[in-house]
SEDOMI-767740 format. One record per atom (N, C-alpha, C): residue number from 1; residue in one letter; chain; z, y, x. Coordinates in steps of 0.05 Angstrom, whole numbers, plus 5000, padded with zeros to 4 digits. Last residue first. Example, Ala and Ser with C-alpha at 12.3 -4.5 7.8 and 13.67 -1.06 7.14 Angstrom:
! residues 2
2  S  A  5142  4955  5257
2  S  A  5143  4979  5273
2  S  A  5157  5001  5258
1  A  A  5156  4886  5264
1  A  A  5156  4910  5246
1  A  A  5156  4934  5264
//
This chain:
! residues 273
273  R  A  9634  8515  8652
273  R  A  9649  8487  8660
273  R  A  9637  8462  8662
272  A  A  9584  8539  8642
272  A  A  9578  8537  8663
272  A  A  9607  8519  8673
271  A  A  9602  8562  8582
271  A  A  9582  8535  8591
271  A  A  9577  8530  8621
270  E  A  9647  8589  8589
270  E  A  9647  8562  8584
270  E  A  9625  8548  8590
269  K  A  9620  8630  8616
269  K  A  9631  8620  8626
269  K  A  9637  8591  8626
268  L  A  9590  8647  8566
268  L  A  9572  8637  8585
268  L  A  9587  8617  8614
267  Q  A  9622  8662  8529
267  Q  A  9612  8641  8529
267  Q  A  9593  8645  8547
266  R  A  9646  8695  8556
266  R  A  9671  8684  8556
266  R  A  9637  8660  8543
265  I  A  9600  8740  8559
265  I  A  9626  8734  8589
265  I  A  9635  8711  8580
264  A  A  9603  8760  8505
264  A  A  9582  8740  8521
264  A  A  9595  8720  8539
263  Q  A  9658  8771  8491
263  Q  A  9644  8743  8472
263  Q  A  9628  8737  8495
262  G  A  9650  8814  8514
262  G  A  9669  8802  8515
262  G  A  9668  8776  8508
261  V  A  9612  8846  8487
261  V  A  9611  8832  8513
261  V  A  9617  8815  8521
260  R  A  9611  8870  8435
260  R  A  9601  8838  8435
260  R  A  9605  8823  8477
259  P  A  9583  8916  8445
259  P  A  9610  8918  8434
259  P  A  9612  8892  8441
258  G  A  9535  8905  8487
258  G  A  9539  8914  8465
258  G  A  9573  8915  8456
257  M  A  9482  8882  8511
257  M  A  9502  8883  8532
257  M  A  9520  8910  8511
256  G  A  9435  8853  8500
256  G  A  9446  8877  8497
256  G  A  9457  8901  8501
255  Q  A  9422  8798  8518
255  Q  A  9410  8828  8527
255  Q  A  9405  8849  8515
254  I  A  9465  8765  8495
254  I  A  9452  8755  8530
254  I  A  9426  8784  8535
253  L  A  9473  8779  8457
253  L  A  9491  8780  8468
253  L  A  9487  8776  8498
252  L  A  9426  8794  8428
252  L  A  9431  8818  8436
252  L  A  9456  8815  8454
251  D  A  9412  8740  8414
251  D  A  9391  8750  8427
251  D  A  9407  8775  8445
250  D  A  9458  8679  8425
250  D  A  9451  8706  8411
250  D  A  9432  8727  8422
249  M  A  9433  8633  8465
249  M  A  9453  8645  8457
249  M  A  9441  8672  8433
248  A  A  9435  8566  8476
248  A  A  9417  8580  8469
248  A  A  9438  8604  8460
247  I  A  9430  8528  8543
247  I  A  9448  8540  8523
247  I  A  9425  8560  8500
246  I  A  9445  8473  8579
246  I  A  9421  8486  8571
246  I  A  9434  8499  8538
245  R  A  9457  8430  8609
245  R  A  9474  8452  8616
245  R  A  9447  8475  8598
244  N  A  9455  8359  8616
244  N  A  9458  8386  8590
244  N  A  9470  8403  8586
243  N  A  9447  8353  8664
243  N  A  9472  8356  8653
243  N  A  9483  8368  8635
242  R  A  9386  8355  8669
242  R  A  9394  8328  8673
242  R  A  9435  8329  8663
241  A  A  9378  8415  8659
241  A  A  9374  8394  8629
241  A  A  9393  8366  8640
240  A  A  9400  8434  8703
240  A  A  9420  8444  8681
240  A  A  9397  8423  8656
239  P  A  9370  8407  8743
239  P  A  9398  8400  8748
239  P  A  9409  8412  8711
238  T  A  9299  8393  8715
238  T  A  9323  8417  8730
238  T  A  9353  8410  8728
237  S  A  9255  8369  8698
237  S  A  9264  8363  8723
237  S  A  9290  8370  8732
236  A  A  9253  8393  8641
236  A  A  9264  8367  8648
236  A  A  9274  8351  8659
235  I  A  9225  8438  8666
235  I  A  9253  8448  8644
235  I  A  9272  8412  8654
234  G  A  9165  8418  8680
234  G  A  9184  8445  8687
234  G  A  9214  8435  8686
233  A  A  9155  8411  8603
233  A  A  9152  8404  8638
233  A  A  9163  8432  8653
232  S  A  9214  8386  8564
232  S  A  9180  8401  8570
232  S  A  9179  8405  8603
231  S  A  9258  8369  8542
231  S  A  9239  8352  8554
231  S  A  9206  8370  8553
230  R  A  9283  8418  8513
230  R  A  9299  8403  8546
230  R  A  9275  8381  8551
229  L  A  9248  8439  8487
229  L  A  9249  8451  8504
229  L  A  9261  8439  8532
228  K  A  9255  8394  8447
228  K  A  9216  8401  8451
228  K  A  9224  8413  8487
227  D  A  9305  8405  8429
227  D  A  9300  8390  8445
227  D  A  9269  8385  8455
226  M  A  9307  8458  8410
226  M  A  9323  8450  8435
226  M  A  9314  8435  8452
225  G  A  9244  8491  8384
225  G  A  9276  8477  8391
225  G  A  9284  8470  8408
224  G  A  9194  8517  8405
224  G  A  9208  8490  8387
224  G  A  9218  8474  8379
223  S  A  9202  8575  8424
223  S  A  9196  8543  8430
223  S  A  9195  8520  8423
222  A  A  9223  8600  8381
222  A  A  9177  8599  8384
222  A  A  9181  8580  8400
221  Q  A  9273  8583  8383
221  Q  A  9257  8586  8356
221  Q  A  9223  8581  8357
220  L  A  9283  8611  8428
220  L  A  9291  8579  8429
220  L  A  9276  8571  8398
219  S  A  9283  8660  8424
219  S  A  9258  8654  8433
219  S  A  9262  8620  8430
218  V  A  9327  8677  8391
218  V  A  9301  8673  8370
218  V  A  9270  8660  8396
217  E  A  9355  8662  8419
217  E  A  9361  8640  8397
217  E  A  9333  8648  8391
216  T  A  9344  8658  8492
216  T  A  9352  8669  8475
216  T  A  9345  8651  8445
215  I  A  9374  8609  8536
215  I  A  9350  8622  8520
215  I  A  9362  8639  8502
214  I  A  9391  8599  8610
214  I  A  9407  8603  8576
214  I  A  9379  8619  8562
213  I  A  9410  8537  8646
213  I  A  9398  8557  8625
213  I  A  9410  8566  8602
212  L  A  9448  8516  8698
212  L  A  9446  8530  8682
212  L  A  9425  8546  8673
211  E  A  9432  8507  8753
211  E  A  9445  8490  8739
211  E  A  9457  8500  8712
210  P  A  9345  8511  8762
210  P  A  9374  8531  8762
210  P  A  9387  8495  8753
209  A  A  9309  8503  8804
209  A  A  9326  8487  8803
209  A  A  9356  8495  8792
208  L  A  9263  8526  8823
208  L  A  9284  8554  8819
208  L  A  9315  8522  8816
207  M  A  9236  8491  8817
207  M  A  9223  8498  8851
207  M  A  9252  8510  8848
206  A  A  9215  8483  8760
206  A  A  9221  8466  8780
206  A  A  9233  8471  8806
205  L  A  9189  8534  8747
205  L  A  9219  8526  8743
205  L  A  9236  8504  8759
204  G  A  9150  8538  8778
204  G  A  9166  8547  8793
204  G  A  9189  8554  8776
203  E  A  9115  8488  8752
203  E  A  9123  8495  8781
203  E  A  9148  8510  8782
202  P  A  9126  8525  8693
202  P  A  9139  8499  8704
202  P  A  9139  8487  8727
201  S  A  9119  8602  8718
201  S  A  9111  8566  8703
201  S  A  9133  8542  8711
200  I  A  9139  8644  8678
200  I  A  9145  8624  8707
200  I  A  9136  8604  8689
199  P  A  9122  8722  8678
199  P  A  9124  8693  8667
199  P  A  9134  8671  8687
198  K  A  9188  8763  8681
198  K  A  9159  8754  8686
198  K  A  9151  8726  8679
197  Y  A  9224  8822  8679
197  Y  A  9217  8797  8663
197  Y  A  9181  8795  8674
196  G  A  9259  8849  8742
196  G  A  9255  8847  8713
196  G  A  9246  8827  8703
195  K  A  9245  8833  8794
195  K  A  9248  8854  8786
195  K  A  9233  8850  8759
194  Q  A  9274  8781  8837
194  Q  A  9248  8785  8828
194  Q  A  9260  8803  8810
193  A  A  9317  8763  8856
193  A  A  9293  8770  8883
193  A  A  9274  8777  8864
192  S  A  9343  8728  8827
192  S  A  9355  8752  8837
192  S  A  9340  8767  8856
191  L  A  9335  8682  8797
191  L  A  9309  8695  8796
191  L  A  9320  8731  8812
190  A  A  9385  8658  8796
190  A  A  9365  8639  8801
190  A  A  9351  8656  8811
189  N  A  9451  8688  8791
189  N  A  9415  8688  8784
189  N  A  9398  8682  8798
188  V  A  9508  8664  8790
188  V  A  9490  8673  8805
188  V  A  9463  8666  8790
187  L  A  9562  8683  8755
187  L  A  9548  8667  8745
187  L  A  9523  8682  8775
186  G  A  9603  8720  8730
186  G  A  9602  8702  8752
186  G  A  9587  8682  8757
185  A  A  9593  8751  8688
185  A  A  9611  8728  8681
185  A  A  9613  8699  8706
184  L  A  9565  8785  8711
184  L  A  9595  8793  8693
184  L  A  9610  8769  8691
183  E  A  9524  8765  8733
183  E  A  9542  8775  8743
183  E  A  9560  8784  8739
182  L  A  9491  8757  8671
182  L  A  9503  8735  8687
182  L  A  9522  8745  8708
181  M  A  9489  8811  8648
181  M  A  9518  8790  8644
181  M  A  9520  8770  8662
180  A  A  9464  8826  8684
180  A  A  9481  8839  8686
180  A  A  9501  8823  8690
179  D  A  9420  8796  8673
179  D  A  9422  8800  8708
179  D  A  9445  8804  8699
178  A  A  9411  8823  8629
178  A  A  9414  8789  8622
178  A  A  9419  8792  8649
177  T  A  9394  8868  8633
177  T  A  9409  8864  8623
177  T  A  9426  8835  8629
176  T  A  9355  8879  8694
176  T  A  9361  8868  8668
176  T  A  9385  8866  8654
175  D  A  9353  8892  8756
175  D  A  9346  8901  8736
175  D  A  9348  8893  8705
174  H  A  9333  8810  8760
174  H  A  9347  8844  8768
174  H  A  9340  8865  8753
173  G  A  9298  8779  8728
173  G  A  9305  8782  8736
173  G  A  9326  8798  8751
172  A  A  9285  8729  8668
172  A  A  9302  8753  8679
172  A  A  9307  8753  8699
171  G  A  9220  8694  8648
171  G  A  9246  8689  8669
171  G  A  9262  8724  8675
170  M  A  9183  8667  8606
170  M  A  9184  8689  8623
170  M  A  9220  8699  8631
169  L  A  9142  8611  8574
169  L  A  9172  8632  8583
169  L  A  9168  8654  8605
168  P  A  9082  8657  8546
168  P  A  9092  8627  8570
168  P  A  9129  8642  8571
167  G  A  9093  8662  8479
167  G  A  9075  8668  8496
167  G  A  9081  8651  8523
166  S  A  9128  8693  8448
166  S  A  9095  8689  8440
166  S  A  9074  8688  8461
165  R  A  9168  8705  8491
165  R  A  9150  8730  8471
165  R  A  9122  8717  8454
164  N  A  9216  8673  8507
164  N  A  9188  8670  8498
164  N  A  9182  8696  8473
163  V  A  9263  8680  8554
163  V  A  9257  8686  8540
163  V  A  9229  8677  8538
162  L  A  9329  8655  8590
162  L  A  9298  8655  8592
162  L  A  9288  8659  8566
161  V  A  9357  8656  8660
161  V  A  9355  8670  8637
161  V  A  9326  8668  8619
160  L  A  9394  8616  8697
160  L  A  9363  8629  8693
160  L  A  9369  8643  8660
159  A  A  9441  8607  8752
159  A  A  9433  8605  8726
159  A  A  9407  8628  8723
158  R  A  9480  8568  8800
158  R  A  9457  8585  8786
158  R  A  9450  8576  8768
157  L  A  9552  8580  8778
157  L  A  9529  8564  8783
157  L  A  9508  8588  8784
156  P  A  9612  8591  8794
156  P  A  9584  8601  8800
156  P  A  9563  8596  8809
155  A  A  9649  8557  8744
155  A  A  9631  8558  8769
155  A  A  9608  8572  8774
154  S  A  9708  8588  8719
154  S  A  9682  8580  8725
154  S  A  9672  8585  8740
153  P  A  9766  8622  8687
153  P  A  9755  8614  8716
153  P  A  9741  8592  8704
152  V  A  9788  8681  8659
152  V  A  9773  8657  8649
152  V  A  9755  8643  8662
151  S  A  9775  8733  8656
151  S  A  9803  8717  8672
151  S  A  9805  8689  8665
150  Q  A  9738  8752  8635
150  Q  A  9732  8751  8657
150  Q  A  9755  8738  8679
149  A  A  9764  8752  8580
149  A  A  9743  8740  8585
149  A  A  9734  8730  8614
148  A  A  9799  8802  8587
148  A  A  9807  8772  8590
148  A  A  9786  8753  8586
147  A  A  9769  8843  8598
147  A  A  9785  8827  8621
147  A  A  9801  8806  8615
146  V  A  9741  8839  8557
146  V  A  9722  8836  8581
146  V  A  9744  8827  8600
145  E  A  9784  8863  8520
145  E  A  9759  8832  8512
145  E  A  9755  8825  8535
144  S  A  9793  8911  8544
144  S  A  9821  8891  8548
144  S  A  9801  8860  8535
143  R  A  9752  8941  8530
143  R  A  9754  8937  8550
143  R  A  9770  8908  8558
142  V  A  9738  8926  8483
142  V  A  9722  8923  8491
142  V  A  9723  8919  8522
141  Q  A  9785  8970  8454
141  Q  A  9779  8934  8454
141  Q  A  9759  8919  8469
140  S  A  9773  9016  8482
140  S  A  9801  9004  8496
140  S  A  9791  8981  8479
139  A  A  9727  9023  8456
139  A  A  9726  9028  8479
139  A  A  9753  9014  8486
138  L  A  9755  9036  8417
138  L  A  9729  9011  8415
138  L  A  9731  9004  8430
137  Q  A  9779  9073  8416
137  Q  A  9795  9060  8406
137  Q  A  9781  9031  8411
136  E  A  9748  9112  8419
136  E  A  9768  9112  8440
136  E  A  9776  9078  8432
135  G  A  9723  9114  8372
135  G  A  9703  9102  8394
135  G  A  9726  9100  8409
134  A  A  9766  9131  8335
134  A  A  9751  9103  8331
134  A  A  9730  9097  8353
133  A  A  9752  9190  8352
133  A  A  9784  9173  8356
133  A  A  9777  9137  8358
132  P  A  9703  9204  8340
132  P  A  9722  9206  8364
132  P  A  9739  9181  8370
131  V  A  9674  9213  8300
131  V  A  9694  9189  8291
131  V  A  9705  9187  8332
130  R  A  9616  9234  8290
130  R  A  9643  9247  8283
130  R  A  9669  9223  8286
129  L  A  9581  9211  8314
129  L  A  9585  9210  8284
129  L  A  9605  9221  8268
128  E  A  9572  9238  8361
128  E  A  9542  9239  8336
128  E  A  9561  9241  8311
127  L  A  9624  9205  8378
127  L  A  9631  9237  8377
127  L  A  9605  9246  8348
126  A  A  9601  9157  8379
126  A  A  9632  9162  8358
126  A  A  9628  9197  8359
125  V  A  9561  9160  8410
125  V  A  9546  9151  8380
125  V  A  9573  9160  8369
124  Q  A  9591  9167  8469
124  Q  A  9572  9186  8457
124  Q  A  9562  9175  8433
123  E  A  9624  9118  8459
123  E  A  9638  9147  8460
123  E  A  9613  9179  8458
122  I  A  9587  9083  8474
122  I  A  9610  9075  8457
122  I  A  9618  9107  8442
121  R  A  9570  9099  8525
121  R  A  9550  9096  8495
121  R  A  9572  9092  8471
120  Q  A  9610  9097  8558
120  Q  A  9593  9113  8543
120  Q  A  9583  9125  8526
119  Y  A  9613  9043  8552
119  Y  A  9634  9058  8543
119  Y  A  9627  9085  8542
118  L  A  9554  9021  8576
118  L  A  9570  9009  8556
118  L  A  9586  9034  8539
117  S  A  9561  9043  8626
117  S  A  9541  9054  8605
117  S  A  9546  9052  8579
116  D  A  9589  9013  8649
116  D  A  9609  9043  8633
116  D  A  9585  9051  8630
115  L  A  9574  8966  8641
115  L  A  9597  8962  8631
115  L  A  9597  8994  8627
114  S  A  9500  8964  8636
114  S  A  9527  8965  8659
114  S  A  9547  8970  8641
113  P  A  9438  8976  8636
113  P  A  9449  8956  8638
113  P  A  9491  8954  8655
112  R  A  9441  9037  8604
112  R  A  9437  9025  8629
112  R  A  9449  8999  8625
111  D  A  9439  9076  8556
111  D  A  9436  9055  8554
111  D  A  9421  9031  8571
110  T  A  9465  9138  8532
110  T  A  9459  9122  8552
110  T  A  9453  9095  8541
109  V  A  9415  9166  8477
109  V  A  9448  9155  8488
109  V  A  9447  9140  8516
108  T  A  9399  9225  8436
108  T  A  9387  9192  8461
108  T  A  9417  9189  8476
107  K  A  9384  9242  8374
107  K  A  9405  9238  8406
107  K  A  9404  9221  8420
106  V  A  9345  9286  8336
106  V  A  9344  9268  8359
106  V  A  9369  9263  8379
105  T  A  9341  9317  8281
105  T  A  9356  9317  8299
105  T  A  9351  9290  8309
104  V  A  9268  9337  8265
104  V  A  9286  9312  8256
104  V  A  9308  9314  8279
103  G  A  9229  9378  8262
103  G  A  9264  9383  8252
103  G  A  9280  9374  8249
102  L  A  9196  9362  8291
102  L  A  9185  9360  8255
102  L  A  9219  9377  8241
101  G  A  9206  9365  8342
101  G  A  9182  9379  8337
101  G  A  9181  9385  8299
100  K  A  9233  9310  8341
100  K  A  9250  9334  8339
100  K  A  9221  9369  8337
99  L  A  9183  9274  8346
99  L  A  9199  9277  8321
99  L  A  9224  9309  8322
98  S  A  9168  9291  8382
98  S  A  9145  9303  8357
98  S  A  9163  9303  8342
97  E  A  9189  9276  8423
97  E  A  9186  9300  8415
97  E  A  9173  9304  8389
96  L  A  9192  9214  8407
96  L  A  9213  9234  8408
96  L  A  9215  9263  8408
95  A  A  9129  9212  8428
95  A  A  9144  9205  8401
95  A  A  9173  9214  8384
94  K  A  9139  9219  8474
94  K  A  9122  9241  8459
94  K  A  9131  9243  8436
93  P  A  9165  9178  8501
93  P  A  9185  9203  8497
93  P  A  9162  9221  8485
92  P  A  9150  9120  8453
92  P  A  9149  9137  8478
92  P  A  9160  9165  8480
91  G  A  9228  9096  8456
91  G  A  9199  9119  8463
91  G  A  9173  9103  8445
90  A  A  9284  9086  8483
90  A  A  9265  9087  8468
90  A  A  9241  9105  8475
89  N  A  9332  9080  8529
89  N  A  9295  9066  8531
89  N  A  9274  9069  8519
88  E  A  9366  9112  8504
88  E  A  9343  9123  8529
88  E  A  9319  9102  8532
87  S  A  9366  9100  8440
87  S  A  9375  9089  8461
87  S  A  9353  9111  8486
86  A  A  9385  9150  8388
86  A  A  9362  9130  8400
86  A  A  9374  9127  8430
85  L  A  9389  9167  8316
85  L  A  9412  9158  8360
85  L  A  9387  9138  8366
84  V  A  9379  9220  8277
84  V  A  9365  9191  8295
84  V  A  9386  9193  8323
83  L  A  9406  9253  8232
83  L  A  9402  9243  8252
83  L  A  9387  9213  8264
82  D  A  9375  9251  8182
82  D  A  9391  9283  8189
82  D  A  9403  9275  8218
81  P  A  9320  9228  8154
81  P  A  9340  9227  8170
81  P  A  9359  9247  8172
80  A  A  9276  9204  8118
80  A  A  9286  9223  8113
80  A  A  9319  9229  8137
79  Q  A  9242  9167  8123
79  Q  A  9271  9152  8118
79  Q  A  9290  9180  8120
78  A  A  9193  9182  8147
78  A  A  9193  9178  8121
78  A  A  9230  9170  8105
77  V  A  9206  9196  8200
77  V  A  9215  9210  8186
77  V  A  9211  9205  8154
76  V  A  9199  9140  8217
76  V  A  9214  9144  8219
76  V  A  9229  9179  8201
75  G  A  9136  9135  8212
75  G  A  9163  9110  8196
75  G  A  9192  9119  8196
74  E  A  9112  9166  8233
74  E  A  9118  9171  8209
74  E  A  9138  9153  8188
73  V  A  9130  9157  8292
73  V  A  9139  9180  8280
73  V  A  9129  9177  8246
72  P  A  9146  9085  8313
72  P  A  9131  9102  8297
72  P  A  9129  9127  8289
71  V  A  9166  9083  8388
71  V  A  9169  9092  8358
71  V  A  9149  9105  8341
70  A  A  9171  9031  8421
70  A  A  9144  9042  8406
70  A  A  9153  9052  8382
69  R  A  9216  9026  8423
69  R  A  9204  9024  8451
69  R  A  9180  9027  8450
68  Y  A  9242  8998  8377
68  Y  A  9251  9022  8393
68  Y  A  9230  9037  8419
67  Y  A  9199  8987  8330
67  Y  A  9212  8979  8350
67  Y  A  9225  9001  8366
66  G  A  9202  9006  8256
66  G  A  9179  8988  8277
66  G  A  9205  8980  8301
65  V  A  9241  9017  8222
65  V  A  9216  9034  8230
65  V  A  9203  9026  8259
64  R  A  9265  8975  8159
64  R  A  9262  8978  8197
64  R  A  9235  9002  8210
63  P  A  9314  8979  8132
63  P  A  9287  8979  8133
63  P  A  9288  8986  8159
62  L  A  9371  8931  8129
62  L  A  9358  8948  8128
62  L  A  9327  8961  8137
61  Q  A  9381  8884  8145
61  Q  A  9376  8883  8108
61  Q  A  9360  8904  8111
60  T  A  9408  8872  8185
60  T  A  9379  8857  8190
60  T  A  9364  8866  8156
59  A  A  9449  8899  8185
59  A  A  9422  8909  8198
59  A  A  9405  8899  8198
58  A  A  9479  8847  8166
58  A  A  9478  8877  8153
58  A  A  9452  8896  8156
57  E  A  9492  8822  8214
57  E  A  9467  8821  8186
57  E  A  9469  8835  8165
56  P  A  9502  8863  8260
56  P  A  9506  8848  8244
56  P  A  9482  8834  8229
55  Y  A  9440  8850  8298
55  Y  A  9469  8843  8300
55  Y  A  9478  8874  8293
54  L  A  9390  8867  8315
54  L  A  9390  8841  8300
54  L  A  9423  8826  8289
53  S  A  9350  8902  8315
53  S  A  9375  8903  8320
53  S  A  9372  8885  8301
52  S  A  9294  8907  8342
52  S  A  9308  8892  8350
52  S  A  9345  8904  8346
51  A  A  9271  8949  8304
51  A  A  9273  8913  8297
51  A  A  9286  8894  8317
50  D  A  9312  8992  8277
50  D  A  9283  8982  8294
50  D  A  9292  8951  8285
49  D  A  9339  9023  8214
49  D  A  9343  9015  8246
49  D  A  9313  9007  8258
48  A  A  9356  9067  8164
48  A  A  9340  9042  8167
48  A  A  9359  9034  8208
47  V  A  9402  9089  8142
47  V  A  9388  9082  8120
47  V  A  9364  9074  8132
46  L  A  9470  9083  8161
46  L  A  9449  9080  8167
46  L  A  9436  9075  8146
45  L  A  9525  9098  8144
45  L  A  9514  9115  8135
45  L  A  9482  9115  8151
44  A  A  9548  9039  8137
44  A  A  9545  9053  8110
44  A  A  9529  9079  8110
43  G  A  9566  9039  8194
43  G  A  9539  9023  8183
43  G  A  9536  9041  8152
42  Q  A  9607  9045  8220
42  Q  A  9599  9069  8206
42  Q  A  9574  9060  8188
41  G  A  9650  9012  8247
41  G  A  9656  9029  8211
41  G  A  9639  9050  8199
40  L  A  9646  9013  8295
40  L  A  9658  9037  8290
40  L  A  9668  9041  8255
39  A  A  9602  8976  8298
39  A  A  9634  8965  8303
39  A  A  9648  8997  8291
38  Y  A  9546  8997  8266
38  Y  A  9573  8981  8255
38  Y  A  9607  8976  8266
37  V  A  9539  9027  8319
37  V  A  9545  9043  8291
37  V  A  9562  9021  8283
36  I  A  9538  8981  8351
36  I  A  9564  8997  8364
36  I  A  9569  9025  8332
35  E  A  9494  8960  8335
35  E  A  9521  8945  8331
35  E  A  9547  8966  8337
34  T  A  9450  9004  8346
34  T  A  9460  8999  8317
34  T  A  9489  8976  8323
33  V  A  9458  9003  8400
33  V  A  9467  9025  8388
33  V  A  9470  9006  8365
32  S  A  9427  8953  8417
32  S  A  9462  8959  8425
32  S  A  9473  8986  8405
31  G  A  9382  8949  8389
31  G  A  9397  8945  8383
31  G  A  9432  8944  8385
30  G  A  9353  9027  8369
30  G  A  9364  8999  8395
30  G  A  9379  8987  8384
29  L  A  9366  9065  8334
29  L  A  9345  9059  8355
29  L  A  9345  9042  8371
28  S  A  9379  9087  8269
28  S  A  9376  9075  8300
28  S  A  9363  9068  8317
27  V  A  9385  9141  8232
27  V  A  9365  9127  8242
27  V  A  9367  9115  8278
26  V  A  9433  9173  8174
26  V  A  9429  9155  8208
26  V  A  9405  9139  8201
25  R  A  9454  9209  8139
25  R  A  9422  9196  8134
25  R  A  9424  9188  8168
24  G  A  9494  9243  8148
24  G  A  9500  9223  8117
24  G  A  9482  9202  8125
23  P  A  9530  9270  8197
23  P  A  9508  9257  8178
23  P  A  9509  9248  8162
22  A  A  9573  9330  8179
22  A  A  9576  9297  8198
22  A  A  9548  9282  8179
21  P  A  9556  9402  8205
21  P  A  9566  9381  8184
21  P  A  9566  9348  8194
20  Q  A  9584  9432  8269
20  Q  A  9567  9421  8248
20  Q  A  9578  9401  8227
19  A  A  9644  9452  8282
19  A  A  9623  9471  8258
19  A  A  9595  9459  8238
18  A  A  9647  9425  8325
18  A  A  9665  9413  8303
18  A  A  9644  9424  8269
17  W  A  9620  9448  8362
17  W  A  9612  9423  8353
17  W  A  9618  9406  8325
16  A  A  9634  9508  8363
16  A  A  9597  9496  8346
16  A  A  9603  9471  8337
15  A  A  9670  9486  8393
15  A  A  9672  9503  8364
15  A  A  9653  9496  8345
14  A  A  9667  9468  8430
14  A  A  9685  9444  8411
14  A  A  9668  9463  8384
13  S  A  9640  9517  8460
13  S  A  9622  9484  8455
13  S  A  9642  9467  8430
12  A  A  9676  9547  8462
12  A  A  9659  9550  8440
12  A  A  9634  9529  8432
11  F  A  9710  9520  8500
11  F  A  9723  9524  8471
11  F  A  9705  9531  8445
10  L  A  9689  9526  8539
10  L  A  9685  9488  8523
10  L  A  9691  9496  8493
9  S  A  9679  9579  8549
9  S  A  9644  9568  8540
9  S  A  9660  9547  8533
8  F  A  9727  9589  8557
8  F  A  9721  9594  8534
8  F  A  9699  9588  8530
7  A  A  9733  9560  8604
7  A  A  9753  9554  8582
7  A  A  9735  9562  8563
6  L  A  9701  9585  8642
6  L  A  9704  9560  8630
6  L  A  9711  9557  8611
5  L  A  9720  9644  8638
5  L  A  9699  9646  8621
5  L  A  9689  9612  8624
4  W  A  9768  9638  8662
4  W  A  9769  9638  8641
4  W  A  9737  9635  8624
3  R  A  9750  9617  8713
3  R  A  9763  9593  8697
3  R  A  9766  9604  8667
2  K  A  9732  9664  8718
2  K  A  9699  9640  8726
2  K  A  9732  9623  8717
1  M  A  9780  9691  8730
1  M  A  9747  9700  8712
1  M  A  9737  9676  8710
//
C-alpha cells in the first residue's frame, strides 16, 4: 500500500508539473543562474536580470533589477515576470517573501560553491524552464569539460584571489567560490585559514608571498590596470609579481561556478605552469 501511495504521489506531482504553463517572462537573480539560462538556449525568455549577470554579453543588455543580494521588490514587479529564478543566496528573505505575497512565482535554486551544487542547479533551472533534456545534456557536457581540464598537469602553487570593491583589496578565504575553484584546479589557497572575503593590507600581501595572483577583470579596472597593480605596495615583492604570474579572470569564471567551470579550471592550470 505504501509503495502504491508513493507511486501515485510521484505521478500526481509529475502530472501537476506538466500541466503548468511554460514561463514566458523570466527574471534571473544571480550571475550563475543567468548564465545557465543562456547555456540552456533559453535566453530569449529573460526580460531582466541582476547586476551580477555579466555573461554572456546579451545578459548585460537586459534591464537590471539591482543586485541579487539586495533585491528591490518594485524593480522586479515592474518587469511583470511569470517566473523569478533566484540563487539561494538572493535576498533579503523578506524581499522574496514580498514578491510571493504579490503573486509572483519565485523559485530558488541551489548555489553553493561545489560541482554537485552546479549540476543540481542546472537540473533545477532546466526543469523550471521546461527543458529537462537540455539540462541533462548541459550537465553531461560540463562534467566532460571538467574532467578534461583537471587532467591537464600543473604545479600546486600557492595562489591568492583578489577583488576590489571600491576600496582596499580583499582576499578570498575558504567558504567562497574562489577557494573552491582554486581547489578544483589543484592550487593551494594562500588564505585558506581565513573565512570569506576580508581586506588585505600591503604588509599582509607581502607576508603571504603568493606564487600566483588572480584578480577579477572588474577589480583590475578599479585598481588602475595591470601595470599599476603589479608595481603596487605589497604585490611588487611577491613571487607572483617577480615571475609574472598575475592574471585577470572573468568575474564569473572565478567567482560564479557556472557552466564554464571547465574553462576556469583550465585557465587557472595554464597560469600555474
